[in-house]
Each structure stands twice: as structure tokens, then as C-alpha cells.
N, C-alpha and C positions, 0 to 999 in steps of 0.2 A: 504493499499499500504506499509506504514512504517513497519507494522507488518510483512508483507511478506519479506521485505528487511531484517529485522533483523533476521527472521527465517532462511533466506538464508545464511546470514553471519554466524550465529551460526552453521549451518550445514557444511559450508566450513571450519570453524575453527575445528569442531569435526573431519572431515575426515582428515585434515592436521595433527592434533595432534596425531591421531591414527597411521599415517604413521611415524611420528617421534618417537613415543614410541616403534614401532616395530623395527625401525632401531637401536635405542639405545639398545633395549633388545638383539640384536644380538651380542653385545659386541665389535664391531669394534672400537668404539670411545675410549675404555679403552687402547688401544695400543698407547704407546708414539710415536712410529714411524709414526703411522697413523695420529696422531695429528700434528706432525712436517710436514708431507707431506701436510696436509690440509692448514696449515699456509703459506707454500711455494706456494701453489696454489692460495691462497687469494692474496699474495703479487704480483705474476705474473699477476693475473687478474686485480689488481688495476693499474699496470703499463700499461697493455694493454688498459685500459679504462681511462687512465690519461687525454687525451684531451676531451673526451666527459664529464667527471666529471667536469673539469675545466670550460668548456662551460656552463654546467648546473648551477654551482654555480654562474657564471656571470649572467645568465639569471634570476634566482630566487632571488638573494640577491645582485647583482651588485658587487660581489667580485672581487678584482684585482687578477692578476695572482700571484703576490707575496703572498698576503694574502691567497688565495685559496690553493696554494701549502703548505705554511708554517703552516697553522693552520688546514688543512684538509688532503689533499692527502699525502704530505710529512711526516706530523706528524704520520699518520697511518703506513706508510711504515717503518719509523724509529722504531715505537713501535713493529711491527711484528719482526724486526730483533732482538730486545732486548728479546722478548719472545723465539725466536728460540735459542738464545744463552744460555738461562738460564733454559729452561723448564725441561730438564732432572734432573737437581739439585732439582728444586722445587718439582718435582713429586715423588722423592724418598721417601720410607718409612722411617719414622724418628724414631729412637730409643730414648726413654726418660727414665729418672730415675724411680726407683720403691722404695717406702718406705720399711724400714726394716721389718715392720709387714708383708709384702708379700715376705719374703725371699724365694729365688728359683724361683721368677717370672721375666719375661721379659715384658716390655711395649713398644708398638709401636703405631704411628699415621699413618694411611693410608689416602691419599688424594683421595677422592671418588667423581666422578661427580654427580650432582643432577639428571640429566636425560635431559629433554627438557625444555629449558628456553625461556622466552619471553623477547625480548628487544624492548622497545618502545622509539623512538627517538624524539628529538625536531626539530624546524625549523632553529635555528640560526647557528648551525654547523651540518647541516643535514647528512653529510657523516661521519665526525670524531665521533660524539656522537652516531652512531649506530655501526660503525666498531670497535671502541676502546673497548667497552664492548664484542663485538662478538669475538675479539681476545682472551680475557679472557675466554669466554665460550668454545671456540675451545680447547684452551690449557689445560683446565681442563677436557676435555673429554665429553662435552655436545653436544646435538643437539640444534638447535636454530631456532626460528621463529622471523623475523625482521619485525617491523612495523615502517616504516619511517614516517615523518610528511607529512600530506596532504597539508600543507601550502607551501612546496617546491616541487611541483609535477614533475619538470623537473629532479631534483636530485634523487627523489624517483623512477622515471621510469628507469634512468640510473642504479641505484643500483639493481633494480629488474631484469634487463636484465643481468647485470654482474654476480650476484649470480646464476641466472637461467642457464646460459651457463657454469658455471664452478663447480657447486656443485649439488649432488643428492638432489631433492626436499624434499625427506624423511629425510634428514640430516640438511641442512640449506636452508631456504626458506624465501621469502619476501611476506608479505601480504600487499598490498596497500589498500587505502580506507580512510574513514573518521570516523565520530562518531560511526555508526553502527558496523563497523569492529573493531574498537578499544574496544568497549563495549563488543563484543562477545569474543574477545581475552582475556580480563582481567577477564572475568567471567569463562573462561575455566580452567580445572585442570592442569595447568602447574606445573612443579616442582620448578620453580623459576621465579620471575618477576624483571626485571631491568628497571627502568623508569627514564628518564631525562625530566624535563619540570617544569611547574608551581606548586606552592604550592597547589592551588585549585584542579588541576587534581591529584596531588599526594595523596591528601586525598581520592579522588574517587578510585584510584588504591589500596590504602591500605585497604579500606572497602571492596572492591571486593575480595582481597587476603585473608582477615581475615575470610571470609565465608568458605573458603577451607583450611585454615591454611597454605597458600602458603607463603614461605619467600620472602621478598622484599628488594631490594636496591632502595632508592629514592634519586635521584640527583636533588635537587630543586633550590632555589635561595634565594633572599632577598636583602636588601638594604646593600650593602657592603661598609663600611666607609673607607675613606682614610684621615689620619691625617698628616698634614704638620706642623712640629714643627718650632719653631723660629730659630733653628740652622740648618735647612735643607739647602742643596745646591739647591737653587731655580731653577737654569737653568736645572740641571739634573732632579729634581722633575717635572718641567713643561713638559719636553720631555717624561718622562716615564709615567706620568699620562695621557697626551694627547694621547699617543700611546695606553695605555691600555684601555682608555675610548672610543675613537673614532674608533678603529678598528671594522670592521663589522658594521659600523654605530651605535655602542653602544650596539648592540644586543649580548652581552657576559654576561653569568651568573655570572662571577667573575670580571667584569668590575667595577671599582670604581663607586659606585652609587652616593655618595655624598662626599664633602670634608669638613674636619674640619680644618681651617687654623688659626694659631696664629695670633692675632690681630696686633702684631708688624711688621709682614712681609706680611700681606694680600694684600695690594695694590701692592707691588713689585712683589708678586707672580702672581697676576692677570695679570699684564703687561707682565711678562715672559710667561704665558700661552697663552695670546692672540698672542704674537709674534710667539710662537712655532706652534700654529694652522695654522697661515699664512704660515710659512715655510713648514709645512707638506702638505697642500692641496691648497695653493695659495690664491689669492684675491677671486677667484670664485670656491669654493669647488665642486660646481655642475659640473664643467668641469674637475675636477681631476679624472684620471684613477685609483687613489689609494683610492677612498672614495666610500663606498657602499650605498645601498638603504634599506628602511624599507621593510619588507617581504611582506606586503599587505596593502590595504587601511584601513582595520579595525584597524590595530595597528598603522598606520600612524595618523589616527583621534584621537586615544587615546593619543598618545604622543603630538599632537598639543594642545590638551585640557589641558595639564599640564604646557604650557608656560604662564608666566606672563610678558607681554611686559615691565612693569615698573621696573622689576628686571633683565632684560637681559642686560649684559655688553658686550657681543659679540655674533655674530651669530644671530639666530632666524629666518632666511629666510626659506620659505617653497615653494616646488613645488609639489602640491598634485598629479597631474597627473603622475609625475615621482616618487612618493613616497620618495621624497627628503627632508631631514631635515638638515639644516646647522649645523655643530658642534657649540653647544650653551652653554654659561656659564651664570648662573644666580647667582647674588650676593644679599646679604641682605635677604636671605631665612631664615625662621623659620619652626618649626615643624607643624605649622598650614597650610602651603602652600600645594596645591594639589600635587606638585612635590615630597613632602615628605611623602605622604600617601600610596605609593605603590612602589614596585621595578620599576624603570624607564624603563630599557631594551631598551634604545635608546640613541641618541647622545645629551643628555641634562645633564649638569653638575651643580647641585646646590652647592652653597658654603655658609657654616656657619663659623662663627668665634668663637674662644674661647680665654680666657685670662689665665686661669689656667688649667693644664693638667688634674687634677682630675675631673674637671667639664665636660671636653670633654669625659672622660672615663664613667662618670656617665650617661651622655645622651645616649651614645652608648649602655650601659648596660640596659637602659630603654626600648630599642627596642628589637624585636625578634632577636635571635642569627643569625648573618649573615653568608653567605657562605664563604666570604673572608674579610680580613682586611689588610690595607696597612698603613705603617708608614714611613715617611721621617724625619730622624734625624741623627745627628752624635754623639749622646750622649747615651752611653750604658745603663745608668741608666733610661733614658726615655723609651728606648727600652724594658727593663725589666718591667717597670711599666705598659706599654701597653700590652705587651704579657701576663704577669701574671695577669693583672687586667681585661682582657676581655675574652669572649669565642666566638670562630669563627671556621669555618671549616678548613681554612688554609690561608696563606698569605705571604707577603714579607715585608722586611725591605729595604727601599730605591729602591723599584721597585714595579711593578704591574703585575699581571697575570702570570709571568713566573714560579711561583712555580708549576703550573700544567703540566709544560713540563719536570719536573724531574721524571723519572720513579721510582726513589728510594724513592719518597715522596708519601704516600697514599693521594688520593683526595676524599673528600666527605664533607658533611655538618653536622651540629649539631642542634638539636632542629628543628625549622620550616624550616631550610635550608637543611634538608635532614637526611637520615640515611644510614649507610654503607659507604664503600669507595672502590676505585679501582685505577687502574694504576699500571703497573709493576707487581711485585710479588703479591701486594694486589689484583689485578684483579684475578689472579689465585686462591688465597685463597677465594675471594668472591664467585667464581663459583665452589668451592670445598666443600664437607662436610668432616670435619676432623673426620674420624672414628677411635675411640680408641679401641685398643685390648690389653688385658693382657693375656700372656700365662703363666700358672703356672705349676711348676714341680709336678710330682706325687711322687717323691722321698722324699720330705720334706712335712710334715704334722703337723702343729701346733695344737695340740689337745686341748689346752686351748681355742681355738676359739669356740668350739662346746659345746652345753649344754649336761648335766646339769652343770651350772657354780658354782664354789666354790669360797670361799674367795681368794684362791690362784690364780684362774683364774682372778679375778678382779684386784689383785695386779699386776699380770703380764701385764695386759692390760694398767694399769696406768703407768707402766714403759716404755712401747713402744709408748704410746699415751699421750704426755704431752705438 
């Protein structure tokens, strides 16, 4: 039975991919005006489906109206506007310099679409993290197959309906399903794969792509540290850390995963953090309209297993049937604790302390390179030491998460936290092949370049290439 289902999924993918390849071969997607029209169609479609999308995000993840619009629907609408404003400039053929040895030549870079791309999305921001790469794929002139997460079935269903109603299935389409469908898709001969998700699945994606030499972008994750130095503005730090950590119930790939707090201010900071959590979500966060839920029971149980009641300083309450975990802070944590063994991806915030900054930097560097790093300090020297002394995908000084909202900053990981980047112009570049062309004049012919070579030829070569 499983074999039949797998064969059926492979056949469906093969048929869909052939449709897309035929559509791409017709050449329509290379027209800039066509791309702009499709972006406009997508924007209008999202506006039309705004209410069903918001309801779906509430049902699958318990997202508040503000969070759902700000981090998903509105975020994508704003991004489309940015692309439509700049696309013609980005897509222009770029003239570049040519070395003297090629006198009489002109060199250009053409932005060429890959063809048909596969976009595999995660469950935590199930709309934004499929639509944002799709915007780049459309802008670059590709066809696209979208695979939303099966863990957010309501959002997936709304997206499938929205895309199906507004786009030719041979141009942009959604393929829903679970493991069989995902496996069939990643084994298929796409021209590019864009994946957002866990490190473990990212390895599987890369192995499958390697068999066909399909290029990939992997947006993964990891344990993103947040350093609170002794000179930090504690009130501001507490608010910005709590906001970045507990939005979407902690299910954010760039959320602060753990804190390194200077020993001199740790107790004061923990009090400020506890106060802020209460201000944000009230005495009973389970009743707050602004606090979300864990995506499913499997992830809830995993997160519950990371809690150590002896180290909880605030929070810790659980409602399994509601998939609710209270915003929780754990103090006195060390690297041996379960909560430090994996990316948390939930509303649990472990706190470590440090005395000397170099020690904190050393401990961070002993771990796999994180997707994000955050630092709270008023000291520019501390800032330079941390930024230059650590490797991470991207981050903020005196804030969390917001670096990903700047379309002029590329977003991506390094090492095990991912490869490749996107957002804004970088998305356009990610989904474009830079095709280099040099056009040479036939009126100038440097004869010394051709054999048989003499000592004079070698001397001339050394003069121009040194």
C-alpha cells in the first residue's frame, strides 16, 4: 500500500513538473511585464483571501490578528510592493568592466531564471515562508511548485485554493501532502530547490538534490544566542527579548534561543523580564488573545520534556489539550541540560550567566554556527568584539528578530544554520542565474595570443598580466 502511494505521488509530481517545464519553455515568464502582472495578481489574491488566511493562522497556530497580519499577511504584501518597485532595475542587463588584455570587448551579466523551482515551507510561519520565496521566484521569471507544511493543514488548504484560483496550474501550483509527496518532490528534477525547516530535513533535501546536481537554498535554524551585557538598558532589553522570544509561542527560527546575561545584572534583568511577560500576556497567558499555541501535540510533548521544574523562575504551566505552554524562563542552566541540547523552537528561555565577555564568546563559538545572534549593550567596543568574534547568519544590536524585516539586508544562515540567502534584491539574485557574456570585436586581433609562441609573446603576456 505504501509503495502504491509513493508511486502515485511520484507520478503526480512527474506530470506537474512536465506541465511547468512546458510553460517555462514557452518563454512567457522571461517578460518583465508578465512578471510584474503576476506579482500584482498575487498581491490582489492575498488581499482577497486575507480573512480566510487570518482565520487559518488562528486555527493552526493560535496567532493573534496583530501577529498574523504583521508577520505573515502584511509582511508579504509589503514585500511584493518592494519587488514591484525595484524589479525593472534589478533585471536589467549589467555592463561590467573588461581587462585590457581583451581590448575591443564588452562584458555583460544577464539575469536568467532557472526554470521550475520547488519551494518547501515550514509550519511556524506557514504562509510567509512559502510566499516570500515565491515572490523572488516570480520576480526572477521562474515557474514554481509550492509544498506547504502538512502540520498546518488549514493554512495549506487556503493557500492551495488561493493559488489555484488565480494562477495557471502549469505556472504556479500547490502540492499538498505529507512525507510521500515531499519525498517525491525532492527527488524530482527541479531546476532549483528552496527549503525552510529543520537541520535534519535540510540534510535529506541536500542529499536528494545532490543526486541530480540541483542547486539549493537551505534556511535552517539552530540555537541563536542573546547576550545581555552589564551596561545594557535592562527595561528595553527585557521588552525586546520577550517580544522576540514569545511571539508565535516561541516557534520562530530567529527567536533568541538562550540568554547569556552578565552576572552583575542577571537578577535585576530576570525581574525586569518577569514583569514584562506579565505586562504582555497578563496573569493568565492562556487567556491572552495575543499568545499563540504549539503547532501539534508531538511538538508540545517534546517541549514539555525540556522543562526542569527546579530551574524554572517564571512560567512553566502546561495545558496539553490546548497545546499551551506558558512563557517560561529557566535560570541556572548549563550546557548539560536537555534544554541546551537542541534548538528549542518554543516558549522556553534558558538563562546562562557570564563574568567575562571573551568566555561568553568562546562558549558560543564552541557550538554550531547559529542563524541569529543578538547583543544588548551601550558600548561600541563590546559590540565590535561580539560581531567580529562570532559567526552567525544575521542579527541585531539592542533588538531581536527585526533584522529580517529589512528588505535591504540578506537573510540566511551559515554552517549548519543554512546556506544561501534571500529577501529583497537577494531573493531576485537567489532565483536567478547570472549568465556572463563577453562580446569581442573582430576588428582588433591580438596575434601574440595564438601559437606558435615566441619569447616576444611571453614578454608581452607578462606585461599585461602581472
